[in-house]
VOBA-1610 file (N, C-alpha, C; in pm, whole numbers, padded with zeros to 5 digits, always signed):
BEGIN
Met+00865-02415-01020Met+01004-02410-01064Met+01068-02285-01004Pro+01183-02298-00948Pro+01249-02182-00885Pro+01326-02097-00986Phe+01350-01973-00948Phe+01432-01881-01027Phe+01577-01927-01015Thr+01640-01953-01129Thr+01779-02000-01127Thr+01872-01907-01204Gly+01816-01805-01268Gly+01898-01710-01342Gly+01929-01754-01483Lys+01847-01842-01539Lys+01869-01890-01675Lys+01787-01807-01774Val+01821-01820-01901Val+01745-01752-02007Val+01598-01793-01994Gly+01511-01694-01993Gly+01368-01718-01979Gly+01314-01697-01839Asp+01401-01698-01739Asp+01356-01670-01603Asp+01313-01523-01595Thr+01210-01496-01519Thr+01163-01359-01500Thr+01160-01326-01352Leu+01164-01195-01326Leu+01166-01147-01189Leu+01109-01006-01186Phe+01030-00977-01085Phe+00974-00843-01069Phe+01076-00757-00998Leu+01117-00647-01060Leu+01213-00554-01000Leu+01148-00419-00979Ser+01173-00360-00864Ser+01122-00226-00834Ser+01193-00124-00922Asp+01120-00020-00960Asp+01179+00091-01035Asp+01096+00215-01010Ile+01129+00323-01077Ile+01061+00450-01055Ile+00911+00440-01077Gly+00871+00360-01175Gly+00728+00343-01204Gly+00659+00246-01112Gly+00726+00198-01009Gly+00668+00103-00916Gly+00728-00035-00932Gly+00757-00072-01055Gly+00819-00200-01080Gly+00770-00264-01208His+00853-00346-01265His+00820-00419-01387His+00883-00558-01380Arg+00820-00651-01447Arg+00876-00785-01460Arg+00984-00782-01567Arg+01101-00835-01534Arg+01213-00841-01627Arg+01236-00986-01669Val+01279-01005-01790Val+01310-01139-01840Val+01458-01145-01875Ile+01522-01255-01839Ile+01664-01277-01872Ile+01673-01330-02014Leu+01759-01266-02095Leu+01772-01302-02236Leu+01904-01367-02271Thr+02003-01361-02182Thr+02135-01417-02214Thr+02190-01495-02095Lys+02290-01575-02125Lys+02369-01639-02020Lys+02460-01531-01962Pro+02512-01553-01842Pro+02605-01453-01786Pro+02729-01437-01874Asn+02772-01312-01892Asn+02895-01286-01967Asn+03014-01302-01874Asp+03132-01267-01919Asp+03254-01283-01837Asp+03251-01199-01710Asp+03169-01094-01709Asp+03155-01009-01590Asp+03041-01055-01499Gly+02976-01166-01534Gly+02866-01218-01453Gly+02736-01143-01473Lys+02725-01069-01585Lys+02603-00992-01612Lys+02521-01058-01722Val+02389-01041-01712Val+02295-01092-01812Val+02217-00976-01871Val+02168-00993-01992Val+02082-00892-02054Val+01940-00919-02008Ile+01875-00812-01958Ile+01735-00823-01917Ile+01656-00711-01984Thr+01527-00735-01999Thr+01437-00630-02045Thr+01302-00649-01977Asn+01223-00544-01979Asn+01089-00553-01925Asn+00989-00540-02040Phe+00863-00541-02005Phe+00756-00528-02103Phe+00680-00399-02077Thr+00628-00341-02183Thr+00548-00220-02170Thr+00424-00235-02257Thr+00325-00152-02233Thr+00201-00157-02309Thr+00232-00149-02458Ala+00163-00228-02537Ala+00193-00239-02680Ala+00170-00110-02757Ser+00112-00010-02695Ser+00095+00118-02766Ser+00221+00203-02757His+00322+00156-02683His+00447+00229-02668His+00559+00160-02745Phe+00659+00236-02783Phe+00785+00186-02838Phe+00765+00100-02962Asp+00842-00008-02970Asp+00843-00093-03089Asp+00717-00179-03099Trp+00677-00200-03221Trp+00564-00290-03247Trp+00610-00414-03319Asn+00741-00434-03335Asn+00785-00550-03411Asn+00765-00681-03337Val+00745-00677-03205Val+00714-00795-03126Val+00602-00758-03029Val+00490-00826-03039Val+00377-00800-02949Val+00333-00933-02889Phe+00312-00933-02757Phe+00259-01049-02687Phe+00120-01017-02636Arg+00039-01121-02627Arg-00098-01107-02578Arg-00118-01201-02460Pro-00218-01174-02376Pro-00241-01262-02262Pro-00255-01409-02300Arg-00312-01437-02416Arg-00329-01577-02456Arg-00194-01647-02479Asp-00086-01570-02499Asp+00046-01629-02518Asp+00100-01687-02388Asn+00072-01624-02275Asn+00114-01671-02144Asn+00042-01585-02041Arg-00071-01631-01991Arg-00156-01549-01903Arg-00086-01506-01774Arg+00009-01583-01726Arg+00079-01544-01604Arg+00181-01434-01630Leu+00232-01426-01752Leu+00338-01331-01784Leu+00285-01205-01850Tyr+00189-01220-01941Tyr+00137-01105-02016Tyr-00007-01081-01975Thr-00031-00975-01897Thr-00166-00946-01849Thr-00243-00857-01945Glu-00172-00798-02041Glu-00233-00716-02145Glu-00143-00721-02268Arg-00190-00664-02379Arg-00103-00657-02498Arg+00021-00579-02460Cys+00136-00638-02483Cys+00259-00571-02444Cys+00369-00599-02546Thr+00474-00520-02535Thr+00591-00534-02621Thr+00715-00521-02535Pro+00824-00586-02573Pro+00947-00567-02497Pro+00991-00421-02502Asn+01040-00372-02391Asn+01087-00234-02382Asn+01235-00232-02418Tyr+01265-00230-02548Tyr+01403-00238-02594Tyr+01486-00118-02548His+01423-00006-02529His+01494+00113-02483His+01550+00095-02342Asp+01485+00011-02262Asp+01522-00007-02122Asp+01600-00137-02098Met+01654-00198-02202Met+01733-00321-02183Met+01859-00287-02102Gln+01899-00381-02016Gln+02013-00357-01928Gln+02101-00480-01917Leu+02228-00456-01890Leu+02317-00562-01843Leu+02310-00555-01691Tyr+02273-00664-01627Tyr+02247-00664-01483Tyr+02324-00779-01419Pro+02385-00758-01305Pro+02458-00867-01240Pro+02364-00982-01200Leu+02396-01101-01247Leu+02313-01217-01213Leu+02311-01240-01063Ser+02422-01216-00995Ser+02427-01237-00850Ser+02323-01150-00778Ala+02303-01028-00826Ala+02203-00939-00766Ala+02062-00991-00791Leu+02037-01043-00911Leu+01905-01100-00942Leu+01875-01221-00853Leu+01976-01304-00832Leu+01957-01422-00748Leu+01925-01383-00603Lys+01988-01278-00554Lys+01959-01230-00417Lys+01816-01179-00407Ile+01773-01104-00508Ile+01636-01052-00509Ile+01537-01167-00514Ala+01564-01268-00595Ala+01474-01383-00609Ala+01461-01460-00478Gln+01567-01466-00400Gln+01563-01537-00272Gln+01465-01472-00175Lys+01446-01341-00188Lys+01357-01268-00098Lys+01209-01294-00131Asn+01181-01331-00255Asn+01043-01356-00296Asn+01039-01475-00392Pro+01056-01596-00342Pro+01065-01713-00428Pro+00935-01747-00502Thr+00821-01694-00459Thr+00694-01725-00527Thr+00670-01635-00647Asp+00761-01544-00674Asp+00748-01448-00783Asp+00781-01507-00920Tyr+00824-01631-00924Tyr+00877-01691-01046Tyr+00769-01711-01154Val+00802-01667-01276Val+00724-01695-01397Val+00825-01720-01507Phe+00801-01822-01589Phe+00895-01855-01695Phe+00847-01799-01828Cys+00938-01745-01906Cys+00912-01694-02040Cys+00963-01800-02139Ala+00875-01853-02220Ala+00909-01963-02311Ala+01023-01927-02406Arg+01097-02028-02446Arg+01211-02010-02537Arg+01169-01939-02666Arg+01054-01975-02721Arg+01009-01910-02845Arg+00988-01760-02823Asp+00943-01722-02703Asp+00921-01581-02672Asp+01053-01507-02651Thr+01148-01570-02580Thr+01278-01503-02562Thr+01347-01488-02697Gln+01331-01585-02785Gln+01390-01576-02918Gln+01328-01462-02997Lys+01196-01445-02986Lys+01129-01332-03053Lys+01179-01199-02999Ile+01200-01192-02868Ile+01248-01068-02806Ile+01389-01036-02856Val+01477-01135-02858Val+01615-01114-02905Val+01616-01072-03052Asn+01542-01143-03135Asn+01537-01107-03278Asn+01484-00966-03297Gly+01382-00929-03221Gly+01328-00794-03229Gly+01429-00689-03184Ala+01504-00720-03078Ala+01607-00626-03029Ala+01715-00604-03134Leu+01754-00710-03202Leu+01859-00699-03303Leu+01813-00618-03424Gln+01681-00603-03441Gln+01626-00525-03551Gln+01582-00385-03508Ser+01588-00357-03380Ser+01538-00232-03325Ser+01647-00126-03318Tyr+01605+00000-03318Tyr+01696+00112-03299Tyr+01710+00151-03153His+01633+00090-03065His+01627+00133-02926His+01734+00078-02832Pro+01780-00046-02845Pro+01880-00093-02750Pro+02012-00016-02763Ser+02084-00008-02653Ser+02215+00057-02658Ser+02312-00030-02737Leu+02420+00030-02782Leu+02523-00043-02855Leu+02581-00155-02768Glu+02598-00129-02640Glu+02649-00229-02547Glu+02559-00353-02544Ile+02428-00331-02541Ile+02332-00442-02539Ile+02336-00517-02672Leu+02337-00443-02783Leu+02340-00508-02914Leu+02467-00592-02931Glu+02579-00541-02882Glu+02703-00617-02890Glu+02696-00745-02808Glu+02639-00736-02690Glu+02625-00855-02605Glu+02533-00958-02670Leu+02422-00912-02726Leu+02332-01004-02795Leu+02400-01069-02916Ala+02479-00991-02989Ala+02549-01044-03106Ala+02652-01150-03067Val+02716-01132-02952Val+02813-01231-02903Val+02741-01361-02866Gln+02627-01348-02799Gln+02559-01467-02750Gln+02462-01529-02851Tyr+02423-01451-02951Tyr+02332-01500-03056Tyr+02391-01466-03192Pro+02508-01521-03226Pro+02577-01480-03349Pro+02499-01510-03477Glu+02432-01623-03483Glu+02357-01656-03606Glu+02241-01560-03626Glu+02170-01527-03519Glu+02058-01434-03529Glu+02107-01296-03570Ala+02220-01254-03513Ala+02276-01122-03548Ala+02318-01119-03694Lys+02379-01226-03740Lys+02422-01232-03880Lys+02301-01223-03973Glu+02194-01293-03939Glu+02073-01290-04021Glu+02011-01151-04022Cys+02008-01083-03910Cys+01953-00947-03904Cys+02037-00852-03989His+02169-00866-03985His+02256-00781-04068His+02234-00809-04216Arg+02215-00938-04251Arg+02190-00975-04390Arg+02060-00913-04439Leu+01955-00923-04357Leu+01825-00868-04396Leu+01832-00715-04409Ala+01904-00650-04318Ala+01919-00505-04325Ala+01993-00464-04451Ala+02095-00541-04488Ala+02170-00510-04610Ala+02082-00524-04734Glu+01995-00625-04734Glu+01903-00643-04847Glu+01807-00525-04860Ile+01761-00476-04747Ile+01667-00364-04748Ile+01736-00238-04797Asp+01862-00218-04760Asp+01936-00099-04800Asp+01967-00094-04949His+01966-00210-05014His+02002-00213-05156His+01882-00207-05243
//
């Protein structure tokens, strides 16, 4: 299956640490940008969502968690250009996993306000439920 820039598509992007696989979590917004995040070793950052190799051996090579601190709005057009250079890099992240990542982000303190707002626009029911649960905990 080719990379098409849809929710669940993943792509390896170079970065200071050498590179990480990023997963698309949203449809493009009005500016043509999507929310992406990478994964980090499960001993770092949030523990509210943990994936294991048995969940998807091609995607998770070790226990890992979404890196909510490093979530970004990224131009989909740029991701599509990168994918064209390495079409065999494609790995799909299942809908249940992207949903777990989004729900975890909405409950996390790590994403930027810009990211949380974008997720709330594209996942209004999930955002409403997270706000309801937070209100219950505060009372």
